C-alpha positions as a Markdown table, in Angstrom:
| # | Residue | x | y | z |
|---|---|---|---|---|
| 1 | Met | -17.4 | 11.6 | 1.7 |
| 2 | Ser | -19.3 | 12.5 | 5.2 |
| 3 | Leu | -21.9 | 13.7 | 6.7 |
| 4 | Ser | -19.4 | 14.4 | 9.6 |
| 5 | Asn | -17.7 | 16.5 | 7.4 |
| 6 | Leu | -19.9 | 18.8 | 6.2 |
| 7 | Gln | -19.1 | 21.7 | 8.6 |
| 8 | Arg | -16.6 | 22.0 | 7.4 |
| 9 | Gln | -15.9 | 21.0 | 4.2 |
| 10 | Val | -18.1 | 23.8 | 2.0 |
| 11 | Ile | -17.5 | 22.7 | -1.2 |
| 12 | His | -19.3 | 19.1 | -0.3 |
| 13 | Ser | -22.9 | 19.2 | 0.5 |
| 14 | Asp | -25.5 | 16.1 | 1.6 |
| 15 | Ala | -26.2 | 15.3 | -2.2 |
| 16 | Thr | -22.6 | 14.0 | -2.5 |
| 17 | Val | -22.3 | 12.2 | 0.8 |
| 18 | Gly | -21.3 | 8.5 | -0.1 |
| 19 | Arg | -19.2 | 9.8 | -3.3 |
| 20 | Ser | -15.7 | 10.7 | -3.5 |
| 21 | Lys | -13.8 | 14.3 | -2.5 |
| 22 | Thr | -12.6 | 14.6 | -5.6 |
| 23 | Glu | -15.0 | 14.2 | -7.5 |
| 24 | Ser | -17.8 | 15.9 | -5.3 |
| 25 | Ala | -14.5 | 18.5 | -5.1 |
| 26 | Ala | -14.2 | 18.8 | -9.4 |
| 27 | Glu | -18.2 | 19.0 | -9.9 |
| 28 | Phe | -18.3 | 21.8 | -7.3 |
| 29 | Val | -14.7 | 24.0 | -9.3 |
| 30 | Ala | -16.6 | 23.1 | -12.2 |
| 31 | Ala | -20.1 | 24.8 | -11.5 |
| 32 | Arg | -18.5 | 27.8 | -10.5 |
| 33 | Asn | -15.4 | 27.9 | -13.2 |
| 34 | Pro | -16.2 | 26.2 | -16.2 |
| 35 | Tyr | -12.6 | 27.0 | -17.6 |
| 36 | Val | -10.8 | 26.1 | -15.3 |
| 37 | Thr | -8.6 | 23.1 | -15.6 |
| 38 | Leu | -8.6 | 20.6 | -12.3 |
| 39 | Asp | -5.9 | 17.1 | -12.6 |
| 40 | Leu | -7.4 | 14.6 | -10.2 |
| 41 | His | -5.5 | 11.9 | -8.0 |
| 42 | Pro | -8.4 | 10.0 | -6.6 |
| 43 | Leu | -5.6 | 7.8 | -4.5 |
| 44 | Ala | -4.6 | 8.3 | -1.2 |
| 45 | Leu | -1.0 | 10.6 | -1.1 |
| 46 | Thr | 1.8 | 8.3 | 0.3 |
| 47 | Ala | 5.8 | 9.1 | 0.8 |
| 48 | Glu | 5.9 | 6.5 | -1.9 |
| 49 | Asn | 3.5 | 8.1 | -4.5 |
| 50 | Ala | 3.9 | 12.1 | -3.5 |
| 51 | Ala | 6.3 | 14.0 | -5.4 |
| 52 | Gly | 5.5 | 12.3 | -8.9 |
| 53 | Ile | 2.1 | 13.6 | -8.4 |
| 54 | Leu | 3.8 | 16.8 | -7.2 |
| 55 | Glu | 6.2 | 17.1 | -10.3 |
| 56 | Asn | 4.2 | 19.2 | -12.4 |
| 57 | Tyr | 3.3 | 22.1 | -10.4 |
| 58 | Asp | 4.7 | 25.2 | -9.1 |
| 59 | Leu | 3.3 | 25.5 | -5.9 |
| 60 | Val | 1.9 | 22.8 | -3.5 |
| 61 | Leu | -1.1 | 23.6 | -0.7 |
| 62 | Asp | -1.4 | 20.9 | 2.4 |
| 63 | Gly | -4.1 | 20.6 | 4.8 |
| 64 | Thr | -4.4 | 16.7 | 5.3 |
| 65 | Asp | -4.7 | 16.9 | 8.6 |
| 66 | Asn | -2.5 | 13.4 | 10.0 |
| 67 | Leu | 1.4 | 14.3 | 10.3 |
| 68 | Val | 2.1 | 10.6 | 8.4 |
| 69 | Thr | 1.1 | 12.4 | 4.6 |
| 70 | Arg | 2.1 | 16.3 | 6.0 |
| 71 | Arg | 5.7 | 14.5 | 5.7 |
| 72 | Ala | 5.6 | 12.8 | 2.8 |
| 73 | Val | 4.0 | 16.1 | 1.1 |
| 74 | Ala | 7.3 | 18.1 | 2.5 |
| 75 | Ala | 9.9 | 15.6 | 2.3 |
| 76 | Ala | 8.1 | 14.9 | -2.3 |
| 77 | Ala | 7.8 | 19.7 | -2.3 |
| 78 | Glu | 10.9 | 19.8 | -0.9 |
| 79 | Gly | 13.3 | 17.4 | -3.2 |
| 80 | Leu | 11.4 | 19.0 | -5.7 |
| 81 | Arg | 12.3 | 22.2 | -4.6 |
| 82 | Leu | 8.5 | 23.3 | -4.2 |
| 83 | Pro | 7.5 | 26.0 | -1.8 |
| 84 | Leu | 4.9 | 24.1 | 0.5 |
| 85 | Val | 1.9 | 26.0 | 1.7 |
| 86 | Ser | 0.5 | 24.5 | 5.4 |
| 87 | Gly | -1.8 | 24.5 | 6.5 |
| 88 | Ala | -4.0 | 23.0 | 10.4 |
| 89 | Val | -7.2 | 24.0 | 12.0 |
| 90 | Ser | -8.4 | 22.3 | 15.6 |
| 91 | Met | -11.5 | 23.1 | 17.4 |
| 92 | Phe | -11.2 | 27.1 | 18.1 |
| 93 | Ser | -7.7 | 27.7 | 16.4 |
| 94 | Gly | -5.6 | 27.2 | 13.3 |
| 95 | Gln | -1.7 | 27.2 | 12.1 |
| 96 | Leu | -0.4 | 28.7 | 8.8 |
| 97 | Thr | 3.3 | 28.7 | 7.7 |
| 98 | Val | 5.6 | 28.3 | 4.4 |
| 99 | Phe | 8.3 | 26.0 | 3.9 |
| 100 | Ala | 10.6 | 26.5 | 1.2 |
| 101 | Pro | 13.6 | 25.3 | 2.3 |
| 102 | His | 15.5 | 26.0 | -1.2 |
| 103 | Leu | 14.2 | 30.3 | -0.6 |
| 104 | Gly | 15.6 | 29.8 | 3.2 |
| 105 | Ser | 13.3 | 28.5 | 4.6 |
| 106 | Pro | 14.0 | 26.4 | 7.8 |
| 107 | Pro | 12.5 | 22.6 | 6.5 |
| 108 | His | 9.3 | 21.1 | 7.6 |
| 109 | His | 11.3 | 18.7 | 10.2 |
| 110 | Ala | 12.0 | 22.7 | 12.3 |
| 111 | Leu | 8.3 | 22.7 | 13.7 |
| 112 | Tyr | 7.3 | 19.1 | 13.5 |
| 113 | Pro | 10.5 | 17.5 | 14.1 |
| 114 | Pro | 10.0 | 13.1 | 13.5 |
| 115 | Glu | 9.3 | 12.0 | 16.8 |
| 116 | Ala | 6.1 | 14.0 | 17.1 |
| 117 | Ser | 3.5 | 11.6 | 16.2 |
| 118 | Asp | -0.9 | 11.3 | 15.5 |
| 119 | Asp | -1.2 | 9.5 | 18.7 |
| 120 | Ala | 0.2 | 12.6 | 20.5 |
| 121 | Leu | -2.5 | 15.2 | 19.1 |
| 122 | Pro | -6.3 | 15.4 | 19.4 |
| 123 | Ser | -7.9 | 13.7 | 15.9 |
| 124 | Cys | -10.2 | 15.8 | 14.5 |
| 125 | Glu | -13.0 | 13.6 | 15.8 |
| 126 | Ala | -12.6 | 13.6 | 19.1 |
| 127 | Asn | -12.4 | 17.2 | 19.2 |
| 128 | Gly | -13.8 | 18.7 | 16.5 |
| 129 | Ile | -13.2 | 21.5 | 14.0 |
| 130 | Ile | -15.4 | 24.6 | 14.4 |
| 131 | Gly | -16.1 | 24.7 | 10.5 |
| 132 | Pro | -15.4 | 29.1 | 10.1 |
| 133 | Val | -11.9 | 28.8 | 11.6 |
| 134 | Thr | -11.3 | 25.9 | 8.7 |
| 135 | Gly | -12.7 | 28.8 | 6.2 |
| 136 | Val | -10.3 | 31.9 | 7.7 |
| 137 | Ile | -7.1 | 29.4 | 7.8 |
| 138 | Gly | -7.9 | 28.0 | 4.1 |
| 139 | Thr | -8.0 | 32.1 | 2.8 |
| 140 | Leu | -4.9 | 32.8 | 4.3 |
| 141 | Met | -3.8 | 29.7 | 2.6 |
| 142 | Ala | -4.9 | 30.9 | -0.9 |
| 143 | Met | -2.8 | 34.7 | -0.3 |
| 144 | Glu | -0.4 | 32.8 | 1.3 |
| 145 | Ala | -0.1 | 31.0 | -2.7 |
| 146 | Ile | -0.6 | 34.4 | -4.6 |
| 147 | Lys | 1.7 | 36.0 | -2.9 |
| 148 | Leu | 4.6 | 32.9 | -4.1 |
| 149 | Ile | 2.6 | 32.7 | -7.7 |
| 150 | Ile | 3.6 | 36.4 | -8.1 |
| 151 | Gly | 6.1 | 37.4 | -5.6 |
| 152 | Ile | 4.4 | 40.4 | -3.9 |
| 153 | Gly | 4.7 | 40.5 | 0.2 |
| 154 | Thr | 6.1 | 38.5 | 2.7 |
| 155 | Pro | 5.8 | 35.3 | 2.9 |
| 156 | Leu | 5.2 | 33.0 | 5.9 |
| 157 | Leu | 9.1 | 31.7 | 5.9 |
| 158 | Gly | 10.1 | 29.9 | 9.4 |
| 159 | Arg | 7.1 | 31.8 | 10.5 |
| 160 | Leu | 4.1 | 30.3 | 12.3 |
| 161 | Leu | 1.0 | 32.3 | 11.9 |
| 162 | Val | -1.8 | 30.9 | 14.8 |
| 163 | Tyr | -5.2 | 32.0 | 14.9 |
| 164 | Asp | -7.7 | 31.7 | 18.0 |
| 165 | Ala | -11.2 | 32.6 | 16.6 |
| 166 | Arg | -12.4 | 32.5 | 20.5 |
| 167 | Asp | -10.3 | 35.8 | 20.9 |
| 168 | Ala | -10.5 | 36.5 | 17.0 |
| 169 | Ser | -6.4 | 36.9 | 17.7 |
| 170 | Phe | -3.6 | 35.7 | 15.6 |
| 171 | Ser | -0.2 | 35.4 | 17.0 |
| 172 | Glu | 3.2 | 35.1 | 15.2 |
| 173 | Leu | 6.2 | 32.0 | 16.1 |
| 174 | Ser | 9.2 | 32.3 | 14.3 |
| 175 | Tyr | 10.7 | 28.8 | 14.1 |
């Protein structure tokens, strides 16, 4: 955990700087609800290990910050026929969608084509992220997960929800 992340990652504190995010997050969850069972995976998720990590779950939420990892998560989720709730943030904006080709939605590459590259995107370090934007997108991701788990409402399948904090506005795009 690094000091530069604290303003947007509310489960960590000054006391956790220098420790692993996995360990810090586990302590946060245990302090709030000791009845939650966690399966910790303190390693980088890659194309080689993603399916093995995700295979024991019913749903995937991805808030990673690079296309390489996002593609690995998406490929594993698609191969395992798991719905993938995907959220991303940058500066004053965020976006959210659900990928579930087995439920009829377009696959990940329909929105993020193979030629898209992290090199062409602004980094978190260069542009920054306004902390509350992560809260908005994270809460919306949790709601999409709940909808998928209990089978209520209309998940964001084939739809991208975009949040602009500057205007407190949402827009929706189909893909």
